[in-house]
C-alpha positions, 0 to 999 in steps of 0.5 A: 500500500502506498500510504503517502499517496493514500494520505494525499487522496484522503486529504483531497477528499476532505478538501481545504474548506473543512477540518478533519473533525468536520470531515470525520463527522460527515463520513462517520469515521473516527477523527484520529483514524482519518488524521493518521491516514492522512499523515501516513501513520495508520497501521495496516490497511484500511478496511473496505467499509471505511474507504466506502464511508470516506467516499460515501454520499454523506461524506461529500468527498472533494477533488473527484476522489471515489471509492474505487480510486482509494481501493486502487491505492490501498489494496493490491492489484488483484483486489483493486481489479475486483472492487465490485466483487468485494463490494458485492459480498460485503464486509465481515461484521465489526464488533460494536464497542459500547461506551462506558459510563463516566462518573468523574466529578469535574469537566477535566476528569470527564474530558480525560476519561473520554480521551482515554476511552477514545484511544482504547476504542481506537486500538480495539478497532484497529485490532479487530480490523486487522483480524478481519482483514486476515480472515478475508485474505485467508478466504481470498487465498482459499479461493485462488488455490481452489481455482488453480486446482480446478484449472489443473484438473479440468485441463487434463480432462478437457484435453483428454476429451479432445484427444479422445474425439480425434481433435487436433489442438495445441496450447495457445497464448494471448496472440492467438486470441486475435485481440490486443489484450484481455481484461486485467481481472481475467488475466489475473485469474487462472485461464487457458487458451487452446488452438483447435483445428475445427471448422466451427471453432479454432480458439477456445478460451477457458476460465475457472470458478471453483467453490472450495470444499469449506462450509463458509457462507461468505466464501460461497458468495465470493465464488458466485461473485468471482464467476459473475466477475468473469462473465462480466469480463467477457463483455470486453472481448470482441465477438468472434464467430470462431472463438469459444469461451467457457467458464469451468466450474465444479459445483451445481450452485455456480453452474446454475447461477451462470446458466440463469444469466441465459437470455438476460444479457446482451453478450454476443459470442460463443460462451458456455458453462462447463461443470467438472466432477473433480472427484471422479475426474470427468465432465458432467455437463455443458450449457451455452449461455450465449452464442455469436448467432442469435438463432444458432444451429445446434450442430454449428456449436462445439460441445466438449460434452454432448448436450442432453436431449 
């Protein structure tokens, strides 16, 4: 994280026309936290929800500073490129701190007690924030590991199926896609490009969305959001009648979630969803959710898994 750059951006969001205190009251963030963020002395990385408050409607940020701009500076590229993803799954809950009763006899004593309490709450907030950030990073790592494992298993299954079907192929690269580059979010995700000798499809681009085998509601939401983010990334790839794109998944929920987008979007291109059984190492099903032609002939589409009749 570039603390100096983040501090300048938050200072710009505050504006020269109001104090840190006024800005803190407007956005609902502790004044001392904002001060440390601006001065570059804040420990750790600010929470997503805090950055959202600093740029929210009530905060009325100055200088054109937005939530997305703060996240780009505060978080690593893989997180900043998935801002909508993080935003869609929400943040982990913050433990609320109730104020302790003050019974001091003088105004001075009350002020001192209030200041000490504020510092104590501040430290507890930072500690809780650090714990939640570690938990979120752990979930991101679990998701990344699961997607890479799925990509390795899936490539073995899919290439084996192509060979079994007598299809000639080779592994390709970005230049074979006939586009300048892929969206950053897709490039940072596990993906594969296969060049195929086929009159229907000659380029096959695959991405992977895995649901880790862990009972965690937030992780399930993150998986669906990751799959949705990959689907949205396809809109930045120019349509090509001879290119096929597939999102490979390993769970019924993720497959159904993507298939439900069929007919509810404007994407033009050959896009399918493939479900892989990673335990028995086999292809379970495939469904096209978009095609290059509005009313395609089923025979013109390349299926790695025969369509159920």
